[in-house]
All heavy atoms as a GROMACS GRO file, in nm:
protein
  608
    1MET      N    1  11.380   7.993  13.085
    1MET     CA    2  11.321   8.086  12.988
    1MET      C    3  11.244   8.006  12.884
    1MET      O    4  11.291   7.906  12.833
    1MET     CB    5  11.431   8.173  12.929
    1MET     CG    6  11.379   8.270  12.827
    1MET     SD    7  11.512   8.383  12.777
    1MET     CE    8  11.423   8.535  12.789
    2ALA      N    9  11.129   8.055  12.847
    2ALA     CA   10  11.044   7.986  12.750
    2ALA      C   11  11.096   8.005  12.607
    2ALA      O   12  11.147   8.111  12.571
    2ALA     CB   13  10.901   8.037  12.761
    3SER      N   14  11.081   7.899  12.528
    3SER     CA   15  11.122   7.909  12.387
    3SER      C   16  11.024   7.996  12.309
    3SER      O   17  10.911   8.018  12.352
    3SER     CB   18  11.125   7.768  12.328
    3SER     OG   19  10.992   7.722  12.310
    4PRO      N   20  11.065   8.044  12.192
    4PRO     CA   21  10.974   8.122  12.107
    4PRO      C   22  10.848   8.044  12.071
    4PRO      O   23  10.739   8.102  12.063
    4PRO     CB   24  11.058   8.152  11.982
    4PRO     CG   25  11.199   8.141  12.026
    4PRO     CD   26  11.200   8.039  12.135
    5GLU      N   27  10.861   7.913  12.053
    5GLU     CA   28  10.745   7.831  12.021
    5GLU      C   29  10.647   7.824  12.136
    5GLU      O   30  10.526   7.833  12.118
    5GLU     CB   31  10.787   7.690  11.981
    5GLU     CG   32  10.846   7.679  11.843
    5GLU     CD   33  10.748   7.717  11.734
    5GLU    OE1   34  10.638   7.662  11.725
    5GLU    OE2   35  10.782   7.808  11.655
    6LEU      N   36  10.699   7.810  12.257
    6LEU     CA   37  10.612   7.806  12.375
    6LEU      C   38  10.544   7.940  12.398
    6LEU      O   39  10.425   7.947  12.430
    6LEU     CB   40  10.691   7.764  12.500
    6LEU     CG   41  10.610   7.738  12.628
    6LEU    CD1   42  10.504   7.632  12.603
    6LEU    CD2   43  10.701   7.697  12.743
    7LYS      N   44  10.619   8.048  12.379
    7LYS     CA   45  10.558   8.182  12.389
    7LYS      C   46  10.448   8.200  12.286
    7LYS      O   47  10.342   8.255  12.315
    7LYS     CB   48  10.665   8.290  12.370
    7LYS     CG   49  10.760   8.304  12.486
    7LYS     CD   50  10.863   8.411  12.459
    7LYS     CE   51  10.964   8.423  12.569
    7LYS     NZ   52  11.065   8.526  12.543
    8ALA      N   53  10.471   8.152  12.163
    8ALA     CA   54  10.370   8.163  12.059
    8ALA      C   55  10.247   8.080  12.096
    8ALA      O   56  10.134   8.122  12.073
    8ALA     CB   57  10.428   8.117  11.924
    9PHE      N   58  10.269   7.959  12.152
    9PHE     CA   59  10.160   7.875  12.194
    9PHE      C   60  10.073   7.949  12.297
    9PHE      O   61   9.951   7.950  12.287
    9PHE     CB   62  10.211   7.744  12.254
    9PHE     CG   63  10.104   7.655  12.308
    9PHE    CD1   64  10.029   7.574  12.223
    9PHE    CD2   65  10.074   7.651  12.443
    9PHE    CE1   66   9.930   7.490  12.271
    9PHE    CE2   67   9.976   7.570  12.493
    9PHE     CZ   68   9.902   7.489  12.407
   10TYR      N   69  10.138   8.008  12.398
   10TYR     CA   70  10.062   8.081  12.501
   10TYR      C   71   9.988   8.203  12.440
   10TYR      O   72   9.876   8.233  12.483
   10TYR     CB   73  10.155   8.125  12.615
   10TYR     CG   74  10.200   8.012  12.706
   10TYR    CD1   75  10.331   8.000  12.744
   10TYR    CD2   76  10.111   7.914  12.748
   10TYR    CE1   77  10.374   7.896  12.828
   10TYR    CE2   78  10.150   7.810  12.830
   10TYR     CZ   79  10.282   7.802  12.869
   10TYR     OH   80  10.323   7.700  12.949
   11ALA      N   81  10.051   8.269  12.346
   11ALA     CA   82   9.984   8.382  12.281
   11ALA      C   83   9.861   8.334  12.204
   11ALA      O   84   9.754   8.396  12.212
   11ALA     CB   85  10.080   8.455  12.186
   12LEU      N   86   9.874   8.225  12.130
   12LEU     CA   87   9.761   8.167  12.058
   12LEU      C   88   9.651   8.125  12.154
   12LEU      O   89   9.532   8.146  12.128
   12LEU     CB   90   9.807   8.049  11.972
   12LEU     CG   91   9.893   8.084  11.853
   12LEU    CD1   92   9.965   7.960  11.801
   12LEU    CD2   93   9.811   8.148  11.741
   13GLU      N   94   9.691   8.068  12.266
   13GLU     CA   95   9.597   8.024  12.368
   13GLU      C   96   9.518   8.143  12.423
   13GLU      O   97   9.396   8.136  12.439
   13GLU     CB   98   9.671   7.951  12.479
   13GLU     CG   99   9.580   7.884  12.580
   13GLU     CD  100   9.663   7.805  12.680
   13GLU    OE1  101   9.763   7.858  12.733
   13GLU    OE2  102   9.624   7.692  12.707
   14SER      N  103   9.586   8.253  12.448
   14SER     CA  104   9.518   8.372  12.502
   14SER      C  105   9.422   8.434  12.401
   14SER      O  106   9.329   8.504  12.438
   14SER     CB  107   9.621   8.476  12.550
   14SER     OG  108   9.687   8.534  12.440
   15MET      N  109   9.448   8.410  12.272
   15MET     CA  110   9.359   8.460  12.166
   15MET      C  111   9.241   8.366  12.140
   15MET      O  112   9.154   8.397  12.059
   15MET     CB  113   9.437   8.473  12.034
   15MET     CG  114   9.545   8.574  12.032
   15MET     SD  115   9.628   8.560  11.873
   15MET     CE  116   9.744   8.692  11.886
   16GLY      N  117   9.242   8.253  12.208
   16GLY     CA  118   9.133   8.156  12.186
   16GLY      C  119   9.156   8.071  12.061
   16GLY      O  120   9.062   8.012  12.009
   17MET      N  121   9.280   8.064  12.014
   17MET     CA  122   9.311   7.989  11.894
   17MET      C  123   9.355   7.845  11.924
   17MET      O  124   9.382   7.769  11.832
   17MET     CB  125   9.422   8.060  11.816
   17MET     CG  126   9.386   8.201  11.772
   17MET     SD  127   9.247   8.209  11.661
   17MET     CE  128   9.310   8.126  11.519
   18VAL      N  129   9.361   7.808  12.049
   18VAL     CA  130   9.398   7.673  12.090
   18VAL      C  131   9.274   7.607  12.146
   18VAL      O  132   9.206   7.665  12.231
   18VAL     CB  133   9.512   7.674  12.195
   18VAL    CG1  134   9.544   7.535  12.245
   18VAL    CG2  135   9.634   7.740  12.137
   19LEU      N  136   9.245   7.486  12.098
   19LEU     CA  137   9.127   7.416  12.145
   19LEU      C  138   9.142   7.374  12.294
   19LEU      O  139   9.254   7.348  12.338
   19LEU     CB  140   9.104   7.290  12.061
   19LEU     CG  141   9.076   7.311  11.914
   19LEU    CD1  142   9.068   7.179  11.842
   19LEU    CD2  143   8.945   7.389  11.895
   20GLU      N  144   9.030   7.370  12.363
   20GLU     CA  145   9.032   7.328  12.502
   20GLU      C  146   9.083   7.183  12.508
   20GLU      O  147   9.041   7.098  12.432
   20GLU     CB  148   8.891   7.335  12.561
   20GLU     CG  149   8.886   7.308  12.707
   20GLU     CD  150   8.747   7.328  12.766
   20GLU    OE1  151   8.671   7.410  12.711
   20GLU    OE2  152   8.715   7.259  12.862
   21GLY      N  153   9.176   7.160  12.594
   21GLY     CA  154   9.235   7.027  12.607
   21GLY      C  155   9.353   7.002  12.514
   21GLY      O  156   9.415   6.896  12.521
   22GLU      N  157   9.385   7.099  12.429
   22GLU     CA  158   9.501   7.084  12.340
   22GLU      C  159   9.625   7.126  12.418
   22GLU      O  160   9.627   7.232  12.482
   22GLU     CB  161   9.485   7.171  12.216
   22GLU     CG  162   9.595   7.154  12.114
   22GLU     CD  163   9.572   7.237  11.987
   22GLU    OE1  164   9.462   7.288  11.966
   22GLU    OE2  165   9.668   7.250  11.911
   23PHE      N  166   9.728   7.045  12.410
   23PHE     CA  167   9.851   7.072  12.482
   23PHE      C  168   9.962   7.110  12.385
   23PHE      O  169   9.957   7.079  12.268
   23PHE     CB  170   9.893   6.949  12.564
   23PHE     CG  171   9.791   6.911  12.667
   23PHE    CD1  172   9.706   6.804  12.646
   23PHE    CD2  173   9.780   6.982  12.785
   23PHE    CE1  174   9.610   6.768  12.739
   23PHE    CE2  175   9.686   6.948  12.881
   23PHE     CZ  176   9.599   6.841  12.858
   24PHE      N  177  10.065   7.174  12.439
   24PHE     CA  178  10.182   7.210  12.362
   24PHE      C  179  10.248   7.082  12.311
   24PHE      O  180  10.268   6.986  12.384
   24PHE     CB  181  10.280   7.287  12.450
   24PHE     CG  182  10.408   7.326  12.382
   24PHE    CD1  183  10.413   7.438  12.301
   24PHE    CD2  184  10.524   7.252  12.398
   24PHE    CE1  185  10.530   7.475  12.236
   24PHE    CE2  186  10.642   7.287  12.336
   24PHE     CZ  187  10.644   7.399  12.254
   25SER      N  188  10.280   7.081  12.183
   25SER     CA  189  10.339   6.963  12.121
   25SER      C  190  10.485   6.993  12.080
   25SER      O  191  10.509   7.076  11.992
   25SER     CB  192  10.260   6.922  11.996
   25SER     OG  193  10.329   6.829  11.919
   26PRO      N  194  10.580   6.926  12.142
   26PRO     CA  195  10.720   6.947  12.106
   26PRO      C  196  10.748   6.911  11.959
   26PRO      O  197  10.827   6.980  11.894
   26PRO     CB  198  10.798   6.854  12.198
   26PRO     CG  199  10.707   6.836  12.317
   26PRO     CD  200  10.569   6.838  12.260
   27SER      N  201  10.677   6.813  11.904
   27SER     CA  202  10.700   6.778  11.762
   27SER      C  203  10.650   6.890  11.670
   27SER      O  204  10.715   6.920  11.568
   27SER     CB  205  10.634   6.645  11.728
   27SER     OG  206  10.494   6.651  11.746
   28LYS      N  207  10.537   6.952  11.704
   28LYS     CA  208  10.489   7.066  11.628
   28LYS      C  209  10.584   7.184  11.643
   28LYS      O  210  10.610   7.258  11.550
   28LYS     CB  211  10.347   7.107  11.669
   28LYS     CG  212  10.240   7.014  11.623
   28LYS     CD  213  10.103   7.068  11.665
   28LYS     CE  214   9.990   6.980  11.617
   28LYS     NZ  215   9.860   7.034  11.656
   29ALA      N  216  10.637   7.201  11.765
   29ALA     CA  217  10.729   7.310  11.793
   29ALA      C  218  10.858   7.298  11.710
   29ALA      O  219  10.909   7.397  11.659
   29ALA     CB  220  10.764   7.315  11.941
   30LYS      N  221  10.903   7.175  11.689
   30LYS     CA  222  11.024   7.154  11.608
   30LYS      C  223  11.003   7.200  11.465
   30LYS      O  224  11.100   7.235  11.399
   30LYS     CB  225  11.063   7.006  11.610
   30LYS     CG  226  11.128   6.960  11.738
   30LYS     CD  227  11.166   6.813  11.730
   30LYS     CE  228  11.220   6.766  11.863
   30LYS     NZ  229  11.251   6.623  11.861
   31GLU      N  230  10.878   7.197  11.420
   31GLU     CA  231  10.844   7.240  11.283
   31GLU      C  232  10.802   7.387  11.277
   31GLU      O  233  10.748   7.432  11.176
   31GLU     CB  234  10.733   7.151  11.228
   31GLU     CG  235  10.772   7.006  11.218
   31GLU     CD  236  10.658   6.916  11.179
   31GLU    OE1  237  10.546   6.966  11.156
   31GLU    OE2  238  10.681   6.794  11.173
   32SER      N  239  10.821   7.461  11.386
   32SER     CA  240  10.785   7.603  11.396
   32SER      C  241  10.636   7.627  11.375
   32SER      O  242  10.593   7.732  11.332
   32SER     CB  243  10.865   7.687  11.298
   32SER     OG  244  11.002   7.671  11.319
   33HIS      N  245  10.555   7.528  11.412
   33HIS     CA  246  10.410   7.537  11.391
   33HIS      C  247  10.348   7.658  11.462
   33HIS      O  248  10.271   7.732  11.401
   33HIS     CB  249  10.344   7.406  11.439
   33HIS     CG  250  10.195   7.411  11.443
   33HIS    ND1  251  10.119   7.399  11.328
   33HIS    CD2  252  10.108   7.431  11.546
   33HIS    CE1  253   9.990   7.408  11.361
   33HIS    NE2  254   9.980   7.426  11.492
   34TYR      N  255  10.380   7.674  11.587
   34TYR     CA  256  10.315   7.778  11.668
   34TYR      C  257  10.358   7.919  11.628
   34TYR      O  258  10.271   8.008  11.620
   34TYR     CB  259  10.340   7.754  11.819
   34TYR     CG  260  10.290   7.621  11.864
   34TYR    CD1  261  10.376   7.519  11.899
   34TYR    CD2  262  10.153   7.594  11.868
   34TYR    CE1  263  10.329   7.393  11.941
   34TYR    CE2  264  10.105   7.470  11.908
   34TYR     CZ  265  10.194   7.370  11.945
   34TYR     OH  266  10.145   7.248  11.984
   35THR      N  267  10.485   7.940  11.599
   35THR     CA  268  10.526   8.074  11.558
   35THR      C  269  10.471   8.110  11.420
   35THR      O  270  10.430   8.223  11.397
   35THR     CB  271  10.682   8.088  11.557
   35THR    OG1  272  10.737   7.981  11.481
   35THR    CG2  273  10.737   8.086  11.699
   36GLU      N  274  10.467   8.012  11.330
   36GLU     CA  275  10.412   8.038  11.197
   36GLU      C  276  10.261   8.067  11.205
   36GLU      O  277  10.211   8.157  11.138
   36GLU     CB  278  10.439   7.920  11.102
   36GLU     CG  279  10.586   7.911  11.065
   36GLU     CD  280  10.618   7.788  10.983
   36GLU    OE1  281  10.526   7.711  10.946
   36GLU    OE2  282  10.738   7.766  10.952
   37LEU      N  283  10.190   7.990  11.287
   37LEU     CA  284  10.048   8.013  11.302
   37LEU      C  285  10.021   8.150  11.365
   37LEU      O  286   9.932   8.224  11.321
   37LEU     CB  287   9.984   7.902  11.389
   37LEU     CG  288   9.836   7.910  11.413
   37LEU    CD1  289   9.756   7.912  11.281
   37LEU    CD2  290   9.789   7.794  11.499
   38LEU      N  291  10.098   8.185  11.465
   38LEU     CA  292  10.082   8.316  11.531
   38LEU      C  293  10.108   8.429  11.431
   38LEU      O  294  10.030   8.527  11.427
   38LEU     CB  295  10.176   8.329  11.650
   38LEU     CG  296  10.169   8.459  11.727
   38LEU    CD1  297  10.029   8.482  11.785
   38LEU    CD2  298  10.272   8.460  11.839
   39GLU      N  299  10.212   8.417  11.349
   39GLU     CA  300  10.238   8.519  11.248
   39GLU      C  301  10.121   8.534  11.151
   39GLU      O  302  10.083   8.643  11.113
   39GLU     CB  303  10.367   8.485  11.171
   39GLU     CG  304  10.494   8.508  11.250
   39GLU     CD  305  10.617   8.458  11.177
   39GLU    OE1  306  10.609   8.428  11.055
   39GLU    OE2  307  10.722   8.448  11.240
   40ALA      N  308  10.066   8.420  11.109
   40ALA     CA  309   9.952   8.422  11.015
   40ALA      C  310   9.830   8.488  11.077
   40ALA      O  311   9.761   8.570  11.016
   40ALA     CB  312   9.918   8.281  10.968
   41VAL      N  313   9.802   8.455  11.204
   41VAL     CA  314   9.688   8.513  11.274
   41VAL      C  315   9.707   8.664  11.290
   41VAL      O  316   9.614   8.741  11.267
   41VAL     CB  317   9.666   8.445  11.410
   41VAL    CG1  318   9.568   8.520  11.498
   41VAL    CG2  319   9.623   8.300  11.391
   42GLU      N  320   9.825   8.706  11.330
   42GLU     CA  321   9.850   8.848  11.347
   42GLU      C  322   9.840   8.923  11.214
   42GLU      O  323   9.790   9.036  11.212
   42GLU     CB  324   9.987   8.870  11.412
   42GLU     CG  325   9.990   8.828  11.559
   42GLU     CD  326  10.125   8.839  11.623
   42GLU    OE1  327  10.229   8.839  11.549
   42GLU    OE2  328  10.131   8.845  11.747
   43LYS      N  329   9.885   8.863  11.108
   43LYS     CA  330   9.877   8.926  10.976
   43LYS      C  331   9.729   8.946  10.936
   43LYS      O  332   9.692   9.053  10.888
   43LYS     CB  333   9.947   8.840  10.872
   43LYS     CG  334   9.949   8.898  10.733
   43LYS     CD  335  10.026   8.808  10.638
   43LYS     CE  336  10.022   8.867  10.496
   43LYS     NZ  337  10.096   8.782  10.402
   44ILE      N  338   9.648   8.844  10.958
   44ILE     CA  339   9.506   8.854  10.925
   44ILE      C  340   9.438   8.959  11.009
   44ILE      O  341   9.355   9.037  10.961
   44ILE     CB  342   9.438   8.716  10.942
   44ILE    CG1  343   9.486   8.621  10.833
   44ILE    CG2  344   9.285   8.731  10.939
   44ILE    CD1  345   9.445   8.477  10.854
   45ARG      N  346   9.470   8.964  11.138
   45ARG     CA  347   9.406   9.062  11.229
   45ARG      C  348   9.442   9.204  11.195
   45ARG      O  349   9.368   9.296  11.229
   45ARG     CB  350   9.443   9.030  11.372
   45ARG     CG  351   9.372   8.907  11.425
   45ARG     CD  352   9.396   8.888  11.570
   45ARG     NE  353   9.310   8.782  11.619
   45ARG     CZ  354   9.284   8.760  11.744
   45ARG    NH1  355   9.338   8.837  11.836
   45ARG    NH2  356   9.204   8.663  11.781
   46LYS      N  357   9.556   9.228  11.131
   46LYS     CA  358   9.597   9.364  11.099
   46LYS      C  359   9.532   9.415  10.972
   46LYS      O  360   9.530   9.536  10.948
   46LYS     CB  361   9.750   9.369  11.082
   46LYS     CG  362   9.824   9.355  11.214
   46LYS     CD  363   9.973   9.360  11.193
   46LYS     CE  364  10.046   9.338  11.326
   46LYS     NZ  365  10.191   9.337  11.307
   47GLN      N  366   9.477   9.325  10.890
   47GLN     CA  367   9.415   9.367  10.765
   47GLN      C  368   9.281   9.436  10.793
   47GLN      O  369   9.202   9.386  10.873
   47GLN     CB  370   9.392   9.247  10.674
   47GLN     CG  371   9.519   9.185  10.622
   47GLN     CD  372   9.494   9.061  10.537
   47GLN    OE1  373   9.384   9.015  10.528
   47GLN    NE2  374   9.600   9.008  10.480
   48PRO      N  375   9.255   9.550  10.729
   48PRO     CA  376   9.128   9.618  10.750
   48PRO      C  377   9.013   9.539  10.687
   48PRO      O  378   9.033   9.468  10.589
   48PRO     CB  379   9.148   9.752  10.678
   48PRO     CG  380   9.254   9.726  10.577
   48PRO     CD  381   9.342   9.620  10.635
   49ILE      N  382   8.898   9.551  10.747
   49ILE     CA  383   8.780   9.485  10.692
   49ILE      C  384   8.724   9.574  10.582
   49ILE      O  385   8.697   9.694  10.602
   49ILE     CB  386   8.673   9.466  10.801
   49ILE    CG1  387   8.729   9.372  10.909
   49ILE    CG2  388   8.544   9.409  10.743
   49ILE    CD1  389   8.640   9.360  11.029
   50LYS      N  390   8.712   9.518  10.462
   50LYS     CA  391   8.661   9.593  10.347
   50LYS      C  392   8.512   9.573  10.336
   50LYS      O  393   8.464   9.461  10.327
   50LYS     CB  394   8.730   9.548  10.218
   50LYS     CG  395   8.879   9.577  10.220
   50LYS     CD  396   8.946   9.527  10.093
   50LYS     CE  397   9.096   9.551  10.101
   50LYS     NZ  398   9.163   9.500   9.982
   51ARG      N  399   8.441   9.682  10.336
   51ARG     CA  400   8.294   9.677  10.322
   51ARG      C  401   8.252   9.775  10.217
   51ARG      O  402   8.304   9.885  10.206
   51ARG     CB  403   8.226   9.711  10.455
   51ARG     CG  404   8.247   9.610  10.560
   51ARG     CD  405   8.163   9.640  10.679
   51ARG     NE  406   8.183   9.537  10.780
   51ARG     CZ  407   8.161   9.552  10.907
   51ARG    NH1  408   8.117   9.666  10.951
   51ARG    NH2  409   8.182   9.455  10.993
   52ASN      N  410   8.155   9.736  10.140
   52ASN     CA  411   8.095   9.821  10.040
   52ASN      C  412   7.972   9.884  10.106
   52ASN      O  413   7.879   9.814  10.144
   52ASN     CB  414   8.056   9.738   9.917
   52ASN     CG  415   8.001   9.822   9.806
   52ASN    OD1  416   7.947   9.930   9.830
   52ASN    ND2  417   8.010   9.772   9.685
   53ALA      N  418   7.970  10.017  10.121
   53ALA     CA  419   7.862  10.083  10.194
   53ALA      C  420   7.727  10.056  10.130
   53ALA      O  421   7.629  10.032  10.200
   53ALA     CB  422   7.888  10.234  10.197
   54SER      N  423   7.719  10.058   9.997
   54SER     CA  424   7.587  10.037   9.934
   54SER      C  425   7.542   9.892   9.954
   54SER      O  426   7.423   9.866   9.975
   54SER     CB  427   7.593  10.071   9.785
   54SER     OG  428   7.685   9.988   9.719
   55THR      N  429   7.631   9.798   9.951
   55THR     CA  430   7.595   9.658   9.972
   55THR      C  431   7.546   9.639  10.114
   55THR      O  432   7.446   9.574  10.138
   55THR     CB  433   7.714   9.565   9.943
   55THR    OG1  434   7.759   9.585   9.811
   55THR    CG2  435   7.678   9.421   9.967
   56HIS      N  436   7.619   9.698  10.210
   56HIS     CA  437   7.582   9.687  10.348
   56HIS      C  438   7.444   9.748  10.374
   56HIS      O  439   7.361   9.692  10.442
   56HIS     CB  440   7.686   9.755  10.438
   56HIS     CG  441   7.656   9.747  10.583
   56HIS    ND1  442   7.658   9.629  10.652
   56HIS    CD2  443   7.618   9.842  10.672
   56HIS    CE1  444   7.625   9.652  10.777
   56HIS    NE2  445   7.600   9.780  10.792
   57GLN      N  446   7.418   9.863  10.311
   57GLN     CA  447   7.289   9.930  10.327
   57GLN      C  448   7.178   9.844  10.267
   57GLN      O  449   7.073   9.826  10.329
   57GLN     CB  450   7.293  10.067  10.261
   57GLN     CG  451   7.164  10.147  10.282
   57GLN     CD  452   7.171  10.285  10.216
   57GLN    OE1  453   7.267  10.312  10.142
   57GLN    NE2  454   7.075  10.368  10.239
   58ASN      N  455   7.199   9.791  10.150
   58ASN     CA  456   7.095   9.708  10.086
   58ASN      C  457   7.066   9.585  10.169
   58ASN      O  458   6.950   9.546  10.182
   58ASN     CB  459   7.139   9.666   9.945
   58ASN     CG  460   7.140   9.782   9.848
   58ASN    OD1  461   7.078   9.884   9.872
   58ASN    ND2  462   7.212   9.767   9.738
   59GLN      N  463   7.165   9.522  10.226
   59GLN     CA  464   7.145   9.406  10.308
   59GLN      C  465   7.065   9.439  10.433
   59GLN      O  466   6.975   9.367  10.471
   59GLN     CB  467   7.277   9.341  10.346
   59GLN     CG  468   7.345   9.273  10.231
   59GLN     CD  469   7.484   9.223  10.268
   59GLN    OE1  470   7.539   9.258  10.373
   59GLN    NE2  471   7.541   9.142  10.182
   60SER      N  472   7.095   9.552  10.495
   60SER     CA  473   7.024   9.588  10.616
   60SER      C  474   6.880   9.624  10.586
   60SER      O  475   6.790   9.594  10.664
   60SER     CB  476   7.095   9.700  10.690
   60SER     OG  477   7.095   9.819  10.612
   61GLN      N  478   6.854   9.686  10.472
   61GLN     CA  479   6.718   9.719  10.437
   61GLN      C  480   6.639   9.592  10.409
   61GLN      O  481   6.524   9.580  10.447
   61GLN     CB  482   6.713   9.808  10.311
   61GLN     CG  483   6.754   9.950  10.335
   61GLN     CD  484   6.758  10.032  10.208
   61GLN    OE1  485   6.752   9.976  10.098
   61GLN    NE2  486   6.769  10.162  10.222
   62GLN      N  487   6.699   9.493  10.342
   62GLN     CA  488   6.630   9.372  10.311
   62GLN      C  489   6.594   9.296  10.438
   62GLN      O  490   6.488   9.236  10.446
   62GLN     CB  491   6.717   9.282  10.222
   62GLN     CG  492   6.730   9.334  10.081
   62GLN     CD  493   6.830   9.254  10.000
   62GLN    OE1  494   6.893   9.163  10.052
   62GLN    NE2  495   6.844   9.289   9.873
   63SER      N  496   6.679   9.301  10.538
   63SER     CA  497   6.651   9.225  10.659
   63SER      C  498   6.545   9.294  10.745
   63SER      O  499   6.481   9.228  10.824
   63SER     CB  500   6.779   9.205  10.741
   63SER     OG  501   6.829   9.331  10.782
   64VAL      N  502   6.522   9.422  10.728
   64VAL     CA  503   6.427   9.497  10.809
   64VAL      C  504   6.288   9.496  10.746
   64VAL      O  505   6.187   9.490  10.814
   64VAL     CB  506   6.475   9.643  10.830
   64VAL    CG1  507   6.369   9.725  10.901
   64VAL    CG2  508   6.604   9.645  10.908
   65LEU      N  509   6.280   9.503  10.615
   65LEU     CA  510   6.152   9.514  10.546
   65LEU      C  511   6.082   9.378  10.536
   65LEU      O  512   6.146   9.279  10.505
   65LEU     CB  513   6.173   9.572  10.406
   65LEU     CG  514   6.232   9.711  10.398
   65LEU    CD1  515   6.259   9.747  10.253
   65LEU    CD2  516   6.140   9.814  10.460
   66PRO      N  517   5.952   9.376  10.559
   66PRO     CA  518   5.875   9.254  10.538
   66PRO      C  519   5.871   9.221  10.389
   66PRO      O  520   5.889   9.309  10.305
   66PRO     CB  521   5.736   9.285  10.592
   66PRO     CG  522   5.736   9.426  10.631
   66PRO     CD  523   5.871   9.483  10.615
   67PRO      N  524   5.844   9.097  10.350
   67PRO     CA  525   5.847   9.055  10.211
   67PRO      C  526   5.756   9.137  10.118
   67PRO      O  527   5.790   9.164  10.004
   67PRO     CB  528   5.803   8.909  10.215
   67PRO     CG  529   5.824   8.866  10.354
   67PRO     CD  530   5.816   8.988  10.439
   68ASP      N  531   5.638   9.181  10.164
   68ASP     CA  532   5.544   9.254  10.080
   68ASP      C  533   5.582   9.399  10.060
   68ASP      O  534   5.529   9.466   9.972
   68ASP     CB  535   5.403   9.250  10.142
   68ASP     CG  536   5.347   9.110  10.147
   68ASP    OD1  537   5.413   9.019  10.092
   68ASP    OD2  538   5.239   9.091  10.202
   69SER      N  539   5.678   9.451  10.137
   69SER     CA  540   5.709   9.594  10.131
   69SER      C  541   5.776   9.632  10.001
   69SER      O  542   5.768   9.747   9.960
   69SER     CB  543   5.794   9.634  10.251
   69SER     OG  544   5.914   9.565  10.246
   70LYS      N  545   5.846   9.543   9.933
   70LYS     CA  546   5.912   9.577   9.807
   70LYS      C  547   5.806   9.619   9.705
   70LYS      O  548   5.825   9.717   9.633
   70LYS     CB  549   5.992   9.459   9.753
   70LYS     CG  550   6.058   9.492   9.619
   70LYS     CD  551   6.173   9.403   9.590
   70LYS     CE  552   6.239   9.426   9.458
   70LYS     NZ  553   6.249   9.556   9.404
   71ALA      N  554   5.694   9.551   9.700
   71ALA     CA  555   5.587   9.588   9.610
   71ALA      C  556   5.534   9.726   9.644
   71ALA      O  557   5.502   9.805   9.554
   71ALA     CB  558   5.474   9.486   9.616
   72LEU      N  559   5.526   9.761   9.770
   72LEU     CA  560   5.480   9.892   9.811
   72LEU      C  561   5.581  10.000   9.774
   72LEU      O  562   5.543  10.110   9.733
   72LEU     CB  563   5.456   9.896   9.964
   72LEU     CG  564   5.342   9.807  10.015
   72LEU    CD1  565   5.343   9.808  10.167
   72LEU    CD2  566   5.209   9.856   9.961
   73ILE      N  567   5.708   9.972   9.788
   73ILE     CA  568   5.812  10.069   9.755
   73ILE      C  569   5.816  10.093   9.605
   73ILE      O  570   5.829  10.206   9.560
   73ILE     CB  571   5.951  10.020   9.806
   73ILE    CG1  572   5.952  10.019   9.960
   73ILE    CG2  573   6.063  10.108   9.753
   73ILE    CD1  574   6.073   9.952  10.019
   74ASP      N  575   5.805   9.985   9.528
   74ASP     CA  576   5.814   9.995   9.382
   74ASP      C  577   5.685  10.050   9.318
   74ASP      O  578   5.686  10.097   9.206
   74ASP     CB  579   5.845   9.860   9.320
   74ASP     CG  580   5.985   9.811   9.356
   74ASP    OD1  581   6.067   9.897   9.395
   74ASP    OD2  582   6.010   9.691   9.348
   75ALA      N  583   5.573  10.043   9.391
   75ALA     CA  584   5.447  10.088   9.336
   75ALA      C  585   5.446  10.240   9.316
   75ALA      O  586   5.500  10.313   9.399
   75ALA     CB  587   5.333  10.048   9.428
   76LYS      N  588   5.386  10.283   9.207
   76LYS     CA  589   5.375  10.428   9.180
   76LYS      C  590   5.236  10.474   9.224
   76LYS      O  591   5.138  10.402   9.208
   76LYS     CB  592   5.395  10.454   9.031
   76LYS     CG  593   5.535  10.419   8.984
   76LYS     CD  594   5.552  10.443   8.838
   76LYS     CE  595   5.691  10.401   8.794
   76LYS     NZ  596   5.713  10.414   8.652
   77PRO      N  597   5.227  10.595   9.276
   77PRO     CA  598   5.097  10.645   9.318
   77PRO      C  599   5.004  10.657   9.196
   77PRO      O  600   5.047  10.692   9.087
   77PRO     CB  601   5.126  10.783   9.378
   77PRO     CG  602   5.272  10.802   9.371
   77PRO     CD  603   5.335  10.686   9.305
   78ALA      N  604   4.878  10.629   9.217
   78ALA     CA  605   4.780  10.632   9.108
   78ALA      C  606   4.740  10.773   9.069
   78ALA      O  607   4.752  10.867   9.136
   78ALA     CB  608   4.655  10.555   9.147
   0.00000   0.00000   0.00000
């Protein structure tokens, strides 16, 4: 039966959190490295992404409009 540390290592590996060529380290396992890292990753993934709708809208408008368009938007009809 696999230890909790080995299970955590495999879980991290399946999430893409283990570098290619990185192997399970018994010395890291003795320090609970893999279970602690897995807990931290799961905690971060459960947190909702906070977005400000007006900021998001302003950023998307800036990326779509050409540089000269701000002058056209701000200009008042004669």
